[in-house]
N, C-alpha and C positions, 0 to 999 in steps of 0.2 A: 807820416812816419817813414823816414828813409829806410830802404832795405839794403843792408850791408852785404855785398857779394865778395868782399876781399877775403882771400884764402889765408887765414891767420894760423889755422891748425891743419895738419895733414890728416885726412880721413881716408883710410884704406879699407875697402870692403873685406869683411871677415876678420879684421884685426880687432883686438880688445882695446877699448877706449881706456886711456891711462887713469881717468878718475873713476871713483865708485859712487853708486847711488847713496844718498844720505840726506841730511837736512838741507844741504845746499845744491844738490844735483839730483835730477830726475831724468830717467830714460823712458822713452815710449817707442815701441815698435809699431810701425804703421803697415797693416796688412789689408786694410779696407780697399774695396773697389772704388770708393770715393774718398781718396786720401785727404783732399782739401777740407771736406766736412769734418773728418776726424781730427785734423790739425786744428781747426777752429775750436772744436769742442775742448780738446786738451789745453789749448792756449788759454781759453777763458777760465777753466777750472784751476789750472796750475798758477797762472798769474795771480788770480784771486787768492789761492792758497799761500803763495809766497808772501804776498802783501799782508795778508792777515797774520802770518807768522812773524812778520816784521823782520825778515831776513833777506839778504841778497842771495840770489840763486840763479841756476840755469836749468832750463828744460831743453833736452835734446830729443828731437823727433826723428826717428830713423835709426835708433840704437835700441837693442832689446834689453830685457831686464838683467841679463848676465853681462852686459857691457859690450856685446859684439856689434860691430858696425854693420848694419844691414842696408841702410839707405831707404829713401822713399822716391818713387818715380814722379817727377814733376817737370813738365815742359816749361818753356819760357813764359807762356801766357799764364800758366798755373802759378808760377813763382811770382809774377806780377800781381796776380789776384791775392795771393797771401799778403803781399806788401800793402795792398789797398784795404783788404777786408779784416785783417786782424785788428787794426785800430778801430774800424767801425764796430766790430764785435765788442771790443773792450769799452767803447763809449756807451754801450747799452747796459753796463753793470750799474749797480746802485751802491755808492755813488759812482759816477763815471770815472774810469781809471785814467789819470793824466798821461799824455803821450811821453812825458819825461820819465815815467816810472818803469819803462821797459824798452828793450831794443831787440829787433828781429834781424837775424843774420842767416844767410844760406851758404852752406859749404858744399863744394863739389866733392865727389868721391872718386878715388883712384882704384885701379885694380892692382894685383900683386906686382905687376911690372911697372907700376907708377904711371899708368896711362889713364887719362880721363874717361870715365864711364858716362856716356851721353845720358842726360836727363836724370841721373841718379844723384841724390843729394841728402844732406842732413840739415834740418831746420833747427836753429838754436834760438831760444827766446831768453834773453838775459833780463832779470827783474831786479830793479833797484830797491834797496831797503827804504821803507817809509815807516814813520812812527805816528800813524794816525790814531785818533781816539776811537774811531768807529770801525766797524767791520765791513768789508766789501762783500756784496752779494752778486751772484751771477745774474744774467738777464732773466733766468727762470726763478730767481729768489733764493737760490741755495747758497750756503756759506761753507767754504772749504778752508782747511788749515793744513799747511805743509808740516808734517811731523815725521822725522826720520825719513825712511824711503817711501812713505805713503802720503797721500793727500786726502785727509779725512773730511767726510761730509758731516757737519755738525748738526745735531738735533737741537730743539728749542732749549733744552736744559743746558747743553754744552755752550750754546750761544750766550745764554745769560751769564754763565760762569766766566766765559772769556771776556765779555764786556765788563763785568765787575772787576776782573783781574787787571785789565788794561786801564780802567778808570782809576784804580788805586795807584797804579804805576805813575800815571800822569799827575794825580793829586800829590803823590809823594814828591815828585819833581818840582811841582809848583810850590809846595810847602817849603822845600829847601831853598828855592829861589827867593821866596818872600822872607824867610828867616835871615838870609844874607842882607837883603835890602833893609830890613828892620833893625839890623845891627847898626846901620848907618843913620837910619831915620826912625828911632824908636817911638816917636810920637806921631807918625804919619797915620792919620785916621783911616784913609781909604785903604791903605795896605793892611792895617789892623783888622778892618772889617772883612776884607777878603781872606785874611789868614784865619779868622774865626769861622768863616764859611767853609774853607778847605778842611779845617779840623773837624767840623761837623760832618762833612761828607765822608771823611776818613774814619769816623767813629772815635776820634781822639777827643774825648770829652774834657779831659784835664786841660789840654791846650786851648780848647774852645772857651772854657770857663775863665782861664787865666787871661786870655786875650780880651774877652768882654769886660772883665774887671778893669783891665788897663784902659779900655775905652771909656768906662764909667768914671774912672779917676780923672781922665782928661775932660769929660763933659758930664759932671755929676747931675746936672739938671735936665739932661737930654731924655725926653720921653721916648724918642725914636729908638735909641740904643736899648732902653729897658724893654720895649715891646719886641724888638728884634731878638734880643737875648732870650726872652720868655718863649717866643715862637720857636727858637732853635731847640729849646728843651722840650717843647711840645712835639716837635718833629721827630724826636728820638723816643717818644712815648713817656717822657717824664713830666706828667701834668702837675704833680705836686711841686716839683722843682720850678716849673713855669709859674705856678701860682705864688710861690714864695718870692720869686723875683719881682712880680708885680706888687705884692704886698709891701716889699721893702721900698718900692718907689712911692707908694701911697704914704708910708711912714715918713718919707722925706718931703711930704707936702707937694708931691708932683701929681696933682689931681687932674691929670690930662684925660680927655674923653677917650682916647685910644687905649690908654692903660685900663680904665674902668671897663670898657667894652671887651677887651681881651680877657680881663679877669672874669667877666661873665661867661665867656666862652670856655675858659678853663674849668669853671665850676660846673658848667653843663657837661663837660667831658667826664667830670668826677661824679655826676649824678647828684650834685648838691643843689637841689632845686630851690630850696628856701633862700639860701645865700645868694644864688644867682638872681632870683626874683628881686631881692633887696637891692642888688647892684643895678639891675636894669631900671628899677623904679627911680633910683637916684639919678640915673642918666636921663630919664624921661622928663625930669623936672627942668633940666637945662635945654632939652630938645624935644618939646612935646609933640612935634609933627614928624618925628623920625620914624618912618614906617618899619625900618629894620628892627628898632628897639621894641616897638609895639608888637611885632611878630614874636620876638624872643620872649616877651612877657607872656603872650598867649601860649607859647610852647611850655614855659615853666608852669603856668597854671594847669595845663593839661596833665603834666607829669605829677602834679600834686593832687590830681583828681578833682580839680575845681573847673568842671567843663563849661559851665555858663560864663564864668569869668574868662576862660580861654577863648570862647567864641566871640565874646564882646571885644577883646583886644585884637583878635585877628580881623574882625570886621572893621575896627578902627584903622588897622594897617591898610586894608583894601580900600577904605574910604580915602586915605591919603594917597595911595598909589594903586589904582584898580588893576594894573597889569603886573603887579608883583607876584610872580609865580610861587615863591616860597610860602607866602601867606596863604594863597589858595590851596596849596598842597597840605600845609599844616592844618588848615580849617577842615579839609576832607578827612584827615587823620583823626581829628578831634571828634567829628561826627561819627566816624567809624567806631571810636571808643565808646561813644554814648550809646550807639544802637547795635553794637556787636552781639551776636547770639550768646545767651547765657548770662548777660549782665542784667542785674536787677535794677529797674528804673525807679 
C-alpha cells in the first residue's frame, strides 16, 4: 500500500477543518502516548465501518470532534510504520480487506505563520465504496457500521438484520437483471430456474409460482422441475402446497421415484402416517433393497404405534446398510417408545 505524502490540502494547527463530521467524514483526536497503536485501532474499526455502510468516506486522525486541527506527532520511522502496518492490520479482518479499498495519506501541519511544524501531521484514510453481500469483521470478530457521526458496534441481532437487508438489496438487483434478460429470452430455462430461486429467497411467492408454471409449460413431463417446485413450497412452510404439486404430477402419470419419495416426506411433515406408509410401501416394490425407504417405513409404523413392525423394518434397513446412522437412531427411538416409563406393555 503506497503512503501518499503529497500536500493536497493545507492543514494549519488550531484552524477549523472545512468539512463537518457525518456519514462520509470522521474525526479522531489522538492523545495517546502510543499514537501508532491508537491509529491502527481506529483504522481497523472505521475502515470496516465505512465498508459495511457501503459508502465512500474519510477518516482524519489528528482532528478533534469539533473539527479543530490538532495533529499527531509522528517521526519519519513512525510514518513508515503506518504505511507498512495498516495494510497488515486490515489483512487480518474477516474477510481480508482488499488493498484497493482504501488509501492512506499523511499531511504535514503548518503553524499560523504557515511554517512547517516538525513531526506534526494529520493521517487521512480514504475508504472506497464497495457493495459486498457480506459484512466485514475486525480481527477481534467485531462488526462496525458507520452511521452519521458515529461508528456503531453491532450486536448479533443488529448483524442479522443488516445481513437480511443487504441480501434483499442484492436479490432485488439480481431479480431486475434477470427480468431484463428474460424479456429477450423468455424461454431460457436456466434463467427461469434462477428467477424462481431469487423470488423464493425474496419471499415473492406469486413470482415464484408464475415462474415455475412457465418452466412446467416448457417441460410438462419434467419430474425434476416438479420436485424442485414442491421443495420450494416446503421451504416456505407450505407443505400442503408442496403435496398438491406432487399430486398434480402423479395425475399426469409422472410416476417418478423422486416424486413419490418427496410425497412421502411431505406426508411425514403433515403427520399423515397412514398415507405416507402407503407411498413408501409402493416405492419398496420397485426398490426392495433401498435402506432409506425401509427406514421411513419403520418410522411410519412407530408413529402408528406398531412397534414390532417398526423394529422389523429398521432391522431390514440395517441389514442392507449396517452403518446407516439414521436407521440406528430411529431404532433406538422406537425401543425408547416401547420401554418408556408409564407405558403399558
